[in-house]
N, CA and C of each residue as an Amber inpcrd file, in Angstrom:
protein
   234
  -3.8850000  26.2070000  47.0080000  -4.8080000  27.3750000  46.9520000
  -5.5870000  26.9800000  47.7800000  -5.7830000  25.6160000  48.1320000
  -7.6550000  25.5290000  49.1650000  -6.9560000  25.9250000  50.6690000
  -6.0650000  26.2690000  50.8250000  -5.3990000  26.4250000  52.4540000
  -5.9370000  28.0300000  52.2040000  -5.5320000  28.6870000  51.3950000
  -5.6000000  30.1600000  51.0240000  -7.0010000  30.4100000  51.0700000
  -7.7980000  29.7780000  50.3500000  -9.1550000  30.1570000  50.1240000
 -10.1990000  29.6010000  51.6090000  -9.5440000  28.8180000  52.2670000
 -10.0170000  28.8690000  53.3450000  -9.6620000  29.6030000  54.5890000
  -8.6040000  30.4150000  54.4550000  -8.1260000  31.5870000  55.0350000
  -8.8390000  32.4220000  54.6660000  -9.3600000  33.0910000  53.5870000
  -9.5810000  34.1890000  53.3970000 -11.5120000  33.9010000  54.0870000
 -12.2260000  33.0020000  53.5800000 -13.5250000  32.3050000  54.2920000
 -13.4560000  32.6840000  55.8010000 -12.4190000  32.0220000  56.7910000
 -12.1850000  32.3750000  58.0750000 -11.8390000  33.8280000  58.3650000
 -11.5440000  34.5950000  57.7000000 -11.3690000  35.5380000  58.1570000
 -12.1010000  37.0490000  57.5300000 -13.6170000  36.3270000  57.0110000
 -14.3760000  37.0970000  56.2820000 -14.7870000  38.6410000  56.9040000
 -14.4050000  38.3010000  58.1990000 -15.3880000  39.7890000  58.5640000
 -14.1910000  40.7510000  58.7640000 -13.2040000  40.2070000  59.0870000
 -12.2570000  41.6190000  59.0840000 -11.3040000  41.3120000  57.2490000
 -12.0610000  41.1730000  56.4580000 -10.8030000  41.0490000  55.4960000
 -10.8890000  42.5910000  54.4430000 -11.6200000  43.2040000  55.0810000
 -11.4520000  44.6980000  54.5450000 -10.0160000  45.2970000  55.4930000
 -10.0740000  45.1230000  56.7380000  -8.4640000  45.4590000  57.3420000
  -7.2280000  44.7300000  57.0890000  -7.5120000  43.5700000  56.5960000
  -6.2060000  42.8220000  56.1240000  -5.8230000  43.6140000  54.4760000
  -7.1230000  43.7220000  53.7030000  -6.6870000  44.3090000  52.2820000
  -6.2400000  45.5250000  52.4270000  -6.9400000  46.3840000  53.2720000
  -6.1260000  47.4890000  53.6090000  -4.7620000  47.8660000  54.0620000
  -4.4640000  46.6220000  54.8320000  -2.8770000  46.6270000  55.5950000
  -2.1200000  46.0560000  54.2980000  -2.4260000  44.9490000  53.3600000
  -1.6320000  44.8580000  52.4040000  -1.5330000  46.0430000  51.5640000
  -2.5760000  46.5380000  51.1140000  -2.1060000  47.8250000  50.3780000
  -1.6610000  48.7530000  50.6740000  -1.3250000  49.0480000  52.0630000
  -0.6530000  50.5190000  52.7160000   0.6320000  50.0070000  52.6750000
   0.7640000  48.5470000  53.3160000   2.2150000  48.3220000  53.6400000
   3.2110000  47.8110000  52.0650000   4.4380000  48.1700000  52.0770000
   5.1220000  47.7220000  50.7010000   5.4980000  46.2710000  51.0110000
   5.2170000  45.4800000  51.4800000   5.7540000  44.0100000  51.8480000
   5.3460000  43.1580000  50.0550000   4.0520000  43.5540000  50.0870000
   3.7980000  42.7950000  48.6690000   3.4050000  43.7030000  47.6280000
   3.9990000  43.5830000  46.6210000   3.6160000  44.0610000  45.0490000
   2.0440000  44.1900000  45.1560000   1.7500000  45.3990000  44.8640000
   0.1170000  45.3390000  43.9540000  -0.1900000  44.6350000  42.8880000
   0.5480000  44.4670000  41.9940000   0.0610000  42.9670000  40.6890000
   0.2200000  42.0400000  41.8020000   1.0640000  41.5260000  42.4100000
   0.6060000  40.2550000  43.0890000  -0.8350000  40.0350000  43.9310000
  -1.2110000  41.3170000  44.3740000  -2.1240000  41.4240000  45.1640000
  -3.6840000  41.2010000  44.0920000  -3.4260000  41.9660000  43.2380000
  -4.4190000  42.5630000  42.2810000  -4.6180000  40.9220000  41.5610000
  -3.5370000  39.5450000  41.0070000  -3.8330000  38.8570000  40.4990000
  -4.4700000  37.6450000  41.6230000  -3.9700000  37.6490000  42.8300000
  -4.0750000  36.7120000  43.9120000  -5.7820000  36.7690000  44.5120000
  -5.9780000  38.1770000  44.6090000  -7.1550000  38.3290000  44.9590000
  -8.3530000  37.5920000  44.6550000  -8.4280000  37.4280000  43.4660000
  -9.8560000  36.7950000  43.0610000  -9.5940000  35.2660000  43.0480000
  -8.3730000  34.8250000  42.9990000  -7.9780000  33.1430000  43.0400000
  -8.5730000  32.6430000  44.1450000  -8.0400000  33.5590000  45.3310000
  -8.4890000  33.0230000  46.4170000  -9.7660000  33.7580000  47.3050000
 -10.5470000  34.3450000  46.3670000 -11.9510000  34.3140000  46.6970000
 -12.4510000  35.6540000  47.3350000 -11.2160000  36.8030000  47.1600000
 -11.5780000  38.3050000  48.0590000 -12.9960000  38.8370000  47.2420000
 -14.0210000  39.0040000  47.6450000 -15.2060000  39.5680000  46.8670000
 -14.4200000  41.1470000  46.3410000 -15.1960000  41.5230000  45.2080000
 -15.0540000  42.2200000  44.5850000 -15.2340000  43.4180000  44.9660000
 -16.0460000  43.9440000  45.7280000 -16.4580000  45.1430000  46.6260000
 -15.7120000  45.4290000  47.9700000 -14.8650000  44.5790000  48.1650000
 -14.1350000  44.9570000  49.1100000 -12.5730000  44.7520000  48.9030000
 -12.3110000  44.4230000  47.2950000 -10.9650000  44.5900000  46.5430000
 -11.0790000  45.8820000  46.3140000 -12.0170000  46.3570000  45.2940000
 -12.0660000  47.9490000  45.5710000 -12.1550000  48.8590000  46.5840000
 -13.0110000  48.4890000  47.4070000 -12.4130000  49.5680000  48.4270000
 -11.6860000  49.7970000  49.2170000 -11.1170000  48.4660000  49.2830000
  -9.4410000  48.5520000  49.7850000  -8.4110000  49.0080000  48.9120000
  -8.6450000  48.8560000  47.6530000  -7.4490000  49.5920000  46.6020000
  -8.0700000  51.3160000  46.8150000  -9.0720000  51.2790000  46.5570000
  -9.3970000  52.4380000  46.1630000  -8.7600000  53.5390000  47.8250000
  -9.1410000  52.9550000  49.1410000  -8.7410000  53.5860000  50.0700000
  -7.0970000  53.4970000  50.3950000  -6.4800000  52.1900000  49.9640000
  -4.9190000  51.9660000  50.1290000  -4.3190000  52.4400000  49.4950000
  -4.4430000  52.9710000  48.2230000  -3.6050000  53.6580000  47.5180000
  -3.4910000  54.9610000  47.4280000  -4.4430000  55.6490000  47.9670000
  -4.7510000  56.8440000  48.2630000  -3.2600000  57.3750000  49.3250000
  -2.6570000  57.2820000  50.1820000  -1.4510000  57.6230000  50.8880000
  -0.1340000  57.8540000  50.0400000  -0.0570000  56.2000000  49.3030000
   1.4290000  56.0490000  48.6450000   0.9550000  57.0100000  47.4440000
  -0.0050000  57.2070000  46.6590000  -0.5440000  58.4700000  45.8280000
  -0.0220000  59.9440000  45.8190000  -0.5890000  60.1490000  47.4060000
  -0.4130000  61.6000000  47.8270000   0.8010000  61.6390000  47.9890000
   2.0510000  61.1410000  48.7620000   3.3010000  60.9550000  48.8310000
   4.2900000  61.1450000  47.4170000   3.5970000  60.3540000  46.9220000
   3.9880000  60.4660000  45.2730000   4.2130000  61.9280000  45.0970000
   3.1060000  62.5080000  44.7160000   2.4420000  63.4400000  44.0650000
   3.2800000  64.7650000  44.9130000   3.3240000  64.6870000  46.4200000
   4.0870000  65.6610000  46.9500000   5.4720000  65.8290000  46.3710000
   6.2490000  64.6910000  46.7610000   7.7600000  64.1980000  46.4150000
   8.0580000  64.9340000  45.0620000   6.9920000  64.4850000  44.2220000
   7.0800000  65.1510000  42.6970000   7.2480000  66.4530000  42.6530000
   6.3200000  67.3380000  43.5070000   5.9280000  68.5050000  43.6090000
   7.3150000  69.2120000  43.6730000   7.5730000  68.7920000  45.1730000
   9.0370000  69.4760000  45.9020000  10.1430000  69.5660000  45.0560000
  10.0210000  68.2580000  44.3480000  11.7380000  68.1310000  43.2920000
  11.4610000  69.2690000  42.3360000  10.3640000  69.2570000  41.6250000
  10.1810000  70.2170000  40.5410000  10.5020000  71.3610000  41.1300000
   9.4520000  72.1570000  42.1070000   9.9280000  73.1850000  43.0950000
  11.0260000  73.4590000  42.9560000  12.5040000  72.6440000  43.6450000
  13.5450000  72.2910000  43.9770000  14.4920000  72.5090000  42.9610000
  13.7080000  72.1720000  41.7010000  14.6810000  72.2630000  40.2060000
  14.7480000  73.4060000  40.0010000  13.5520000  74.3140000  40.0060000
  13.2340000  75.5210000  39.3920000  14.1820000  76.6370000  40.6180000
  14.3130000  76.1110000  41.3320000  14.8920000  77.2340000  42.4630000
  16.4270000  77.0160000  42.2970000  16.9090000  75.8480000  41.7340000
  18.2320000  75.6110000  41.6640000  18.7610000  76.2410000  40.0520000
  17.7480000  76.1970000  38.8130000  18.2500000  76.7940000  37.9180000
  18.0930000  78.4270000  37.9290000  17.1960000  79.2660000  38.7580000
  16.7800000  80.5960000  38.4780000  17.5300000  81.1430000  40.0440000
């Protein structure tokens, strides 16, 4: 744990970019990022901002796919 805390402190200036990268890419589950961030010392404002911005693309795609599926199911039924 000391190693990861040291890495966070070392990359403090680009931590927002790194957190955005973690949120946008599907490599790590969001639950892991949520639990690990305070343990390794990610500041709350960076965590909150990266979460707010990073989850928007996935939410947008999810809503659009759901809308498309509902539209297609109505077209097939009628």
